[in-house]
VOVOGU-720565 format. One line per field, with one value per residue (C-alpha): residue in one letter; x, z, y; residue number from 1. Coordinates in steps of 0.02 Angstrom, whole numbers. Example, Ala and Ser with C-alpha at 12.3 -4.5 7.8 and 13.67 -1.06 7.14 Angstrom:
2
aa	c(A, S) .
u	c(615, 684) .
w	c(390, 357) .
v	c(-225, -53) .
i	c(1, 2) .
! end
This chain:
465
aa	c(M, N, R, V, T, S, Y, G, A, A, Q, N, V, T, G, S, C, H, L, V, E, L, L, G, L, N, I, L, I, D, C, G, M, F, Q, G, E, F, G, A, E, K, N, Y, D, D, F, E, F, D, V, R, E, I, D, Y, L, I, I, T, H, G, H, L, D, H, I, G, R, V, P, K, L, V, K, D, G, F, D, G, V, I, I, A, T, E, A, T, K, E, I, A, N, I, M, L, L, D, S, A, K, I, L, R, E, E, Y, K, T, L, R, R, K, A, K, R, R, G, D, E, K, R, I, I, E, P, L, Y, T, I, E, H, V, K, E, V, F, L, K, E, W, Q, T, L, E, Y, R, K, E, L, K, L, S, K, D, V, T, I, T, F, G, D, A, G, H, I, L, G, S, A, F, V, M, I, D, Y, R, D, K, E, S, K, K, R, V, A, F, S, G, D, I, G, S, K, E, R, M, I, L, D, P, L, D, T, L, S, S, A, D, T, L, F, M, E, S, T, Y, G, D, R, N, H, R, S, L, K, A, S, I, K, E, F, K, E, T, I, I, K, T, L, R, R, D, G, N, V, I, I, P, S, F, A, L, E, R, T, Q, E, I, L, W, L, L, N, N, M, E, S, D, G, E, L, P, K, C, Q, V, F, L, D, S, P, L, A, T, K, A, T, R, L, Y, A, K, Y, P, V, H, L, N, E, E, L, E, L, H, A, Q, E, S, G, N, P, F, R, F, A, S, L, N, I, S, S, T, K, Q, D, S, L, L, I, N, K, V, K, K, R, A, I, I, I, A, G, S, G, M, C, H, G, G, R, I, M, H, H, L, K, H, R, L, W, N, E, K, N, C, V, I, F, V, G, F, Q, V, E, G, T, L, G, R, E, I, I, D, G, Y, E, Y, V, K, I, Y, G, E, D, I, I, V, K, A, Q, V, E, T, I, N, G, F, S, A, H, A, G, Q, N, D, M, I, E, W, M, S, N, I, K, D, L, K, N, L, Y, L, I, H, G, E, Q, S, K, M, K, I, F, T, K, K, I, K, E, E, L, N, I, D, A, K, I, V, K, Y, A, E, A, V, E, L) .
u	c(8056, 8069, 7898, 7789, 7612, 7501, 7384, 7319, 7315, 7277, 7140, 7103, 7192, 7208, 7280, 7454, 7539, 7660, 7754, 7922, 7993, 8172, 8323, 8261, 8206, 8027, 8011, 7847, 7828, 7704, 7561, 7421, 7243, 7095, 6983, 6814, 6643, 6698, 6878, 6850, 6790, 6917, 7056, 7000, 7032, 7179, 7336, 7350, 7531, 7627, 7676, 7806, 7903, 7926, 8108, 8091, 7950, 7994, 7884, 7876, 7790, 7676, 7501, 7381, 7343, 7528, 7558, 7386, 7395, 7575, 7517, 7404, 7555, 7655, 7505, 7490, 7673, 7787, 7961, 8069, 8159, 8066, 8153, 8102, 8172, 8194, 8054, 7936, 7971, 7921, 7768, 7716, 7719, 7595, 7486, 7468, 7434, 7295, 7231, 7219, 7105, 6992, 6985, 6922, 6765, 6752, 6754, 6589, 6502, 6578, 6534, 6351, 6344, 6427, 6304, 6155, 6211, 6265, 6451, 6511, 6653, 6744, 6758, 6784, 6903, 6974, 7095, 7233, 7259, 7384, 7482, 7499, 7565, 7694, 7750, 7786, 7916, 7997, 8040, 8206, 8205, 8336, 8321, 8390, 8437, 8395, 8518, 8611, 8624, 8576, 8623, 8487, 8592, 8745, 8645, 8506, 8526, 8395, 8405, 8278, 8244, 8151, 7972, 7924, 7753, 7754, 7891, 8006, 7920, 8026, 8021, 8112, 8245, 8288, 8446, 8485, 8592, 8498, 8596, 8749, 8651, 8609, 8427, 8321, 8138, 8070, 7914, 7859, 7763, 7665, 7761, 7736, 7710, 7845, 7763, 7782, 7745, 7849, 7955, 8114, 8076, 8056, 8216, 8244, 8235, 8376, 8354, 8246, 8201, 8031, 7927, 7770, 7694, 7559, 7419, 7304, 7284, 7326, 7174, 7209, 7324, 7309, 7283, 7445, 7500, 7500, 7319, 7268, 7346, 7256, 7089, 7120, 7158, 7009, 6890, 6955, 6943, 6767, 6699, 6771, 6712, 6532, 6555, 6558, 6667, 6788, 6793, 6942, 6941, 7127, 7247, 7365, 7518, 7576, 7409, 7388, 7565, 7541, 7383, 7468, 7613, 7491, 7393, 7555, 7604, 7431, 7440, 7617, 7573, 7415, 7300, 7208, 7052, 7033, 6986, 7026, 7116, 7091, 7196, 7077, 7171, 7288, 7363, 7397, 7472, 7594, 7634, 7668, 7795, 7884, 7887, 7968, 8090, 8156, 8191, 8320, 8173, 8089, 8124, 8248, 8117, 8049, 8220, 8277, 8118, 8150, 8326, 8281, 8104, 8069, 7931, 7852, 7689, 7649, 7575, 7480, 7299, 7326, 7243, 7287, 7137, 7217, 7071, 6892, 6836, 6941, 6860, 6683, 6719, 6746, 6558, 6533, 6627, 6486, 6584, 6755, 6835, 6948, 6935, 7063, 7015, 7032, 6994, 7034, 6898, 6770, 6752, 6779, 6869, 6830, 6783, 6618, 6543, 6606, 6516, 6360, 6357, 6404, 6364, 6185, 6234, 6252, 6373, 6500, 6619, 6696, 6861, 6921, 7107, 7136, 7074, 6908, 6890, 6723, 6611, 6670, 6569, 6690, 6655, 6466, 6484, 6591, 6475, 6335, 6225, 6083, 6082, 6218, 6205, 6313, 6296, 6130, 6055, 6016, 6107, 6063, 6212, 6193, 6372, 6479, 6585, 6753, 6878, 7055, 7157, 7318, 7376, 7377, 7529, 7511, 7586, 7463, 7464, 7596, 7711, 7706, 7740, 7887, 7959, 7947, 8024, 8192, 8202, 8327, 8302, 8123, 8055, 7905, 7781, 7642, 7509, 7451, 7368, 7229, 7047, 7027, 6940, 7082, 7214, 7139, 7154, 7332, 7385, 7330, 7426, 7583, 7573, 7555, 7695, 7820, 7773, 7765, 7627, 7583, 7490, 7358, 7395, 7253, 7228, 7336, 7408, 7586, 7699, 7861, 8019) .
w	c(4692, 4706, 4712, 4788, 4850, 4899, 5044, 5052, 4954, 4800, 4701, 4854, 4953, 5126, 5212, 5133, 5156, 5030, 5059, 4971, 4960, 4904, 4907, 5062, 5154, 5194, 5199, 5236, 5170, 5287, 5383, 5372, 5429, 5311, 5322, 5255, 5264, 5268, 5322, 5510, 5505, 5375, 5496, 5605, 5469, 5491, 5396, 5237, 5269, 5414, 5520, 5612, 5449, 5422, 5445, 5422, 5429, 5337, 5377, 5246, 5358, 5506, 5434, 5501, 5329, 5328, 5512, 5588, 5598, 5660, 5840, 5772, 5676, 5838, 5934, 5805, 5822, 5722, 5799, 5663, 5649, 5616, 5506, 5490, 5502, 5677, 5652, 5588, 5741, 5856, 5752, 5750, 5939, 5961, 5815, 5874, 6055, 5994, 5877, 6021, 6117, 5966, 5933, 6110, 6068, 5889, 5951, 6044, 5884, 5779, 5912, 5911, 5721, 5725, 5855, 5753, 5605, 5712, 5678, 5854, 5852, 5722, 5834, 6013, 6075, 6015, 5870, 5992, 6154, 6224, 6295, 6122, 6058, 6196, 6140, 5966, 6038, 6139, 5975, 5887, 5787, 5666, 5620, 5450, 5385, 5210, 5077, 5195, 5150, 5266, 5227, 5265, 5199, 5091, 4933, 4992, 5038, 5072, 5058, 5103, 4998, 5066, 5004, 5046, 5108, 5296, 5427, 5413, 5261, 5144, 4982, 4988, 4870, 4887, 4793, 4768, 4663, 4560, 4453, 4454, 4396, 4507, 4520, 4615, 4667, 4739, 4837, 4827, 4990, 4976, 4890, 4909, 4776, 4711, 4802, 4987, 5118, 5266, 5219, 5122, 4941, 4875, 4830, 4654, 4621, 4495, 4444, 4471, 4376, 4461, 4547, 4652, 4636, 4736, 4632, 4755, 4641, 4478, 4394, 4421, 4469, 4623, 4614, 4634, 4813, 4785, 4726, 4868, 4999, 4923, 4927, 5105, 5165, 5075, 5146, 5323, 5310, 5233, 5364, 5512, 5444, 5440, 5621, 5570, 5631, 5528, 5561, 5488, 5501, 5496, 5492, 5640, 5531, 5406, 5371, 5545, 5546, 5375, 5433, 5592, 5490, 5372, 5515, 5599, 5439, 5424, 5601, 5586, 5419, 5490, 5374, 5508, 5577, 5764, 5815, 5925, 5851, 5935, 5905, 5975, 5948, 6077, 5940, 5825, 5973, 6004, 5819, 5810, 5949, 5844, 5693, 5800, 5867, 5693, 5607, 5498, 5400, 5377, 5228, 5236, 5277, 5428, 5485, 5485, 5576, 5710, 5736, 5741, 5809, 5891, 5858, 5687, 5740, 5888, 5883, 5997, 5952, 5961, 6103, 6137, 6196, 6293, 6391, 6349, 6459, 6355, 6199, 6267, 6316, 6132, 6107, 6210, 6077, 5963, 5830, 5754, 5800, 5694, 5756, 5697, 5756, 5711, 5633, 5458, 5377, 5515, 5561, 5747, 5864, 5929, 5758, 5774, 5910, 5826, 5667, 5765, 5847, 5694, 5531, 5528, 5534, 5364, 5435, 5469, 5349, 5345, 5253, 5197, 5163, 5133, 5044, 5103, 5084, 5022, 5166, 5286, 5353, 5272, 5101, 5130, 5171, 5019, 4909, 4954, 5072, 5136, 5303, 5389, 5542, 5691, 5857, 5799, 5750, 5576, 5558, 5414, 5315, 5293, 5326, 5177, 5125, 5040, 4978, 4952, 4878, 4843, 5020, 4986, 5051, 4900, 4732, 4592, 4423, 4339, 4491, 4493, 4306, 4323, 4470, 4373, 4217, 4308, 4339, 4226, 4167, 4232, 4159, 4268, 4344, 4461, 4529, 4708, 4837, 4730, 4685, 4532, 4426, 4456, 4421, 4249, 4207, 4273, 4168, 4010, 4060, 4099, 3929, 3844, 3939, 3977, 3852, 3995, 4015, 4199, 4280, 4415, 4558, 4619, 4801, 4851, 4675, 4670, 4556, 4505, 4508) .
v	c(5442, 5631, 5712, 5848, 5818, 5964, 5931, 6108, 6271, 6167, 6255, 6361, 6496, 6419, 6266, 6275, 6107, 6031, 5869, 5857, 5680, 5707, 5590, 5499, 5656, 5703, 5893, 5981, 6158, 6243, 6166, 6293, 6305, 6293, 6446, 6497, 6415, 6233, 6254, 6246, 6066, 6010, 6057, 5911, 5783, 5666, 5710, 5608, 5566, 5491, 5642, 5537, 5517, 5705, 5753, 5942, 6068, 6229, 6378, 6515, 6644, 6669, 6683, 6552, 6481, 6431, 6385, 6355, 6164, 6151, 6115, 5976, 5909, 5902, 5834, 5692, 5640, 5755, 5754, 5830, 5997, 6160, 6289, 6472, 6647, 6715, 6841, 6705, 6599, 6743, 6784, 6600, 6598, 6742, 6688, 6508, 6555, 6670, 6534, 6410, 6529, 6553, 6366, 6337, 6437, 6375, 6195, 6220, 6274, 6135, 6006, 6060, 6047, 5875, 5810, 5870, 5765, 5616, 5642, 5688, 5559, 5666, 5820, 5764, 5900, 6067, 6054, 6101, 6195, 6320, 6173, 6098, 6265, 6267, 6093, 6163, 6280, 6141, 6054, 6081, 6242, 6306, 6489, 6538, 6710, 6766, 6711, 6592, 6407, 6265, 6084, 5957, 5812, 5782, 5815, 5933, 6118, 6251, 6440, 6575, 6729, 6881, 6862, 7042, 6983, 7009, 7024, 6872, 6797, 6691, 6596, 6430, 6364, 6179, 6131, 5947, 5832, 5704, 5580, 5693, 5846, 5995, 6042, 6166, 6162, 6324, 6370, 6550, 6551, 6713, 6851, 7038, 7168, 7285, 7430, 7394, 7525, 7468, 7316, 7286, 7236, 7059, 6966, 6899, 6712, 6693, 6511, 6357, 6199, 6187, 6320, 6302, 6475, 6561, 6638, 6728, 6878, 6790, 6864, 7049, 7189, 7298, 7482, 7578, 7604, 7793, 7791, 7675, 7788, 7937, 7846, 7788, 7964, 8041, 7910, 7937, 8126, 8128, 8006, 8101, 8270, 8206, 8149, 7967, 7825, 7722, 7535, 7443, 7252, 7225, 7080, 7080, 7058, 7190, 7274, 7344, 7410, 7490, 7578, 7640, 7709, 7797, 7874, 7926, 8018, 8097, 8161, 8229, 8313, 8393, 8292, 8194, 8281, 8281, 8105, 7957, 7807, 7638, 7485, 7355, 7194, 7116, 7008, 7156, 7250, 7107, 7093, 7280, 7263, 7131, 7246, 7379, 7248, 7204, 7372, 7282, 7209, 7378, 7489, 7632, 7765, 7672, 7615, 7797, 7850, 7718, 7783, 7968, 7976, 7809, 7683, 7721, 7638, 7752, 7928, 8048, 8006, 7817, 7720, 7538, 7437, 7297, 7225, 7177, 7321, 7441, 7371, 7392, 7573, 7615, 7593, 7751, 7852, 7908, 8002, 8035, 7869, 7759, 7581, 7453, 7280, 7097, 6982, 7043, 6936, 6969, 6785, 6820, 6935, 7109, 7177, 7085, 7194, 7353, 7302, 7258, 7430, 7534, 7442, 7508, 7692, 7776, 7905, 7769, 7684, 7510, 7503, 7331, 7327, 7142, 6986, 6914, 6725, 6657, 6608, 6744, 6890, 7010, 6933, 6951, 7136, 7177, 7072, 7191, 7090, 7201, 7110, 7009, 6899, 6949, 6858, 6785, 6953, 7018, 7184, 7299, 7364, 7551, 7607, 7654, 7505, 7531, 7403, 7466, 7324, 7418, 7378, 7193, 7101, 6985, 7026, 7063, 6978, 7088, 7084, 6894, 6885, 7004, 6905, 6742, 6821, 6834, 6645, 6559, 6380, 6367, 6206, 6166, 6289, 6233, 6350, 6337, 6451, 6524, 6503, 6392, 6523, 6646, 6515, 6482, 6667, 6667, 6517, 6609, 6765, 6664, 6581, 6751, 6837, 6698, 6561, 6435, 6306, 6322, 6178, 6195, 6076, 5967, 5919, 5769, 5760, 5692, 5794, 5708, 5811) .
i	c(1, 2, 3, 4, 5, 6, 7, 8, 9, 10, 11, 12, 13, 14, 15, 16, 17, 18, 19, 20, 21, 22, 23, 24, 25, 26, 27, 28, 29, 30, 31, 32, 33, 34, 35, 36, 37, 38, 39, 40, 41, 42, 43, 44, 45, 46, 47, 48, 49, 50, 51, 52, 53, 54, 55, 56, 57, 58, 59, 60, 61, 62, 63, 64, 65, 66, 67, 68, 69, 70, 71, 72, 73, 74, 75, 76, 77, 78, 79, 80, 81, 82, 83, 84, 85, 86, 87, 88, 89, 90, 91, 92, 93, 94, 95, 96, 97, 98, 99, 100, 101, 102, 103, 104, 105, 106, 107, 108, 109, 110, 111, 112, 113, 114, 115, 116, 117, 118, 119, 120, 121, 122, 123, 124, 125, 126, 127, 128, 129, 130, 131, 132, 133, 134, 135, 136, 137, 138, 139, 140, 141, 142, 143, 144, 145, 146, 147, 148, 149, 150, 151, 152, 153, 154, 155, 156, 157, 158, 159, 160, 161, 162, 163, 164, 165, 166, 167, 168, 169, 170, 171, 172, 173, 174, 175, 176, 177, 178, 179, 180, 181, 182, 183, 184, 185, 186, 187, 188, 189, 190, 191, 192, 193, 194, 195, 196, 197, 198, 199, 200, 201, 202, 203, 204, 205, 206, 207, 208, 209, 210, 211, 212, 213, 214, 215, 216, 217, 218, 219, 220, 221, 222, 223, 224, 225, 226, 227, 228, 229, 230, 231, 232, 233, 234, 235, 236, 237, 238, 239, 240, 241, 242, 243, 244, 245, 246, 247, 248, 249, 250, 251, 252, 253, 254, 255, 256, 257, 258, 259, 260, 261, 262, 263, 264, 265, 266, 267, 268, 269, 270, 271, 272, 273, 274, 275, 276, 277, 278, 279, 280, 281, 282, 283, 284, 285, 286, 287, 288, 289, 290, 291, 292, 293, 294, 295, 296, 297, 298, 299, 300, 301, 302, 303, 304, 305, 306, 307, 308, 309, 310, 311, 312, 313, 314, 315, 316, 317, 318, 319, 320, 321, 322, 323, 324, 325, 326, 327, 328, 329, 330, 331, 332, 333, 334, 335, 336, 337, 338, 339, 340, 341, 342, 343, 344, 345, 346, 347, 348, 349, 350, 351, 352, 353, 354, 355, 356, 357, 358, 359, 360, 361, 362, 363, 364, 365, 366, 367, 368, 369, 370, 371, 372, 373, 374, 375, 376, 377, 378, 379, 380, 381, 382, 383, 384, 385, 386, 387, 388, 389, 390, 391, 392, 393, 394, 395, 396, 397, 398, 399, 400, 401, 402, 403, 404, 405, 406, 407, 408, 409, 410, 411, 412, 413, 414, 415, 416, 417, 418, 419, 420, 421, 422, 423, 424, 425, 426, 427, 428, 429, 430, 431, 432, 433, 434, 435, 436, 437, 438, 439, 440, 441, 442, 443, 444, 445, 446, 447, 448, 449, 450, 451, 452, 453, 454, 455, 456, 457, 458, 459, 460, 461, 462, 463, 464, 465) .
! end
């Protein structure tokens, strides 16, 4: 029986994990971490399939909601082959090592909660450690370039397309022969919008019989990139001119690099008022080095800049805060600072103490430039909470709060519709990786624009191919 069962990112936006049982092969598409209010504990649940039977793990890209449980998969007995782009493999290494450090602290909190409800047997050790991450990279890996075929068996071949989401991201095409007919099932992974600031554009998916499609922003379109850049610049300039500080909770991958490129341009064009810019995220610093290492994946403008002027993500007013001491010293800067720090959803990391020290000051501004999952501190702030709890303290929110969604690495509704409109012979469309309410809106739009009846995949639901 050929089928796909989704054990994550089914009616929610995290935990991507899709088991493809195809012509005797067991192929896992992603093995991501659940995030949000209840996600941390769900990550400790046993996998609902035999990990020892998985032949291949295909990784679409390096965000934790797509790779965050890979060390647990290996820890629990996975011994198959891991397939990804070269850039994704390098990104996965730094992301998972960072995740292991965070999990060590998170475990203490989860353990206390479990003991209070008499459920301590469920969480007896951290989800995984740095040693488990190292084991992942001792497994057999096959790196695959975009648009190159890789045979998994006599009748099954996979190909990656450039997803235009983050560095190294891919959508996956699985071609197979079933009863003498050729078929293709595709997984979008997360796809980027048409307007990308630093990456090469999204590839076209020319044909597929079945598509499992992300739907993160299925309910709406983003503001245009041009308008978002204008708003970003104006907000930065106004805040600095009133001697305020700008705090940007930023994702280490893609968003940080986009912001650095924007600030570089502002400085070189004379638009940036005198200030200090701090990149206060060791993970984002490592990721930025990888972006500079792979200029072939950057768009023509940045590739040319790299050749003629060097690293597009470095400029005179930028300070890299490598150590905890460097991070703490930023608190002594009382005005005209731009602080870029992780995590992007404010559920940990150095951004927490910057918010604690600056969220109460009306001169300051917090700029959100990415999606905030329900149950995170970032979501509470953009939802207008008067007080938020940080390190056990109630902090009043008086700083200006701005959400600029045109920077999203995810395609908006129209971009996704346009991408799907190029697919020939699409018979079956399944929606994954989205909140249920947004998926319902997206299914109506798909019916209107493409005359296709999209189905919303349920958790652990087996879909026959």
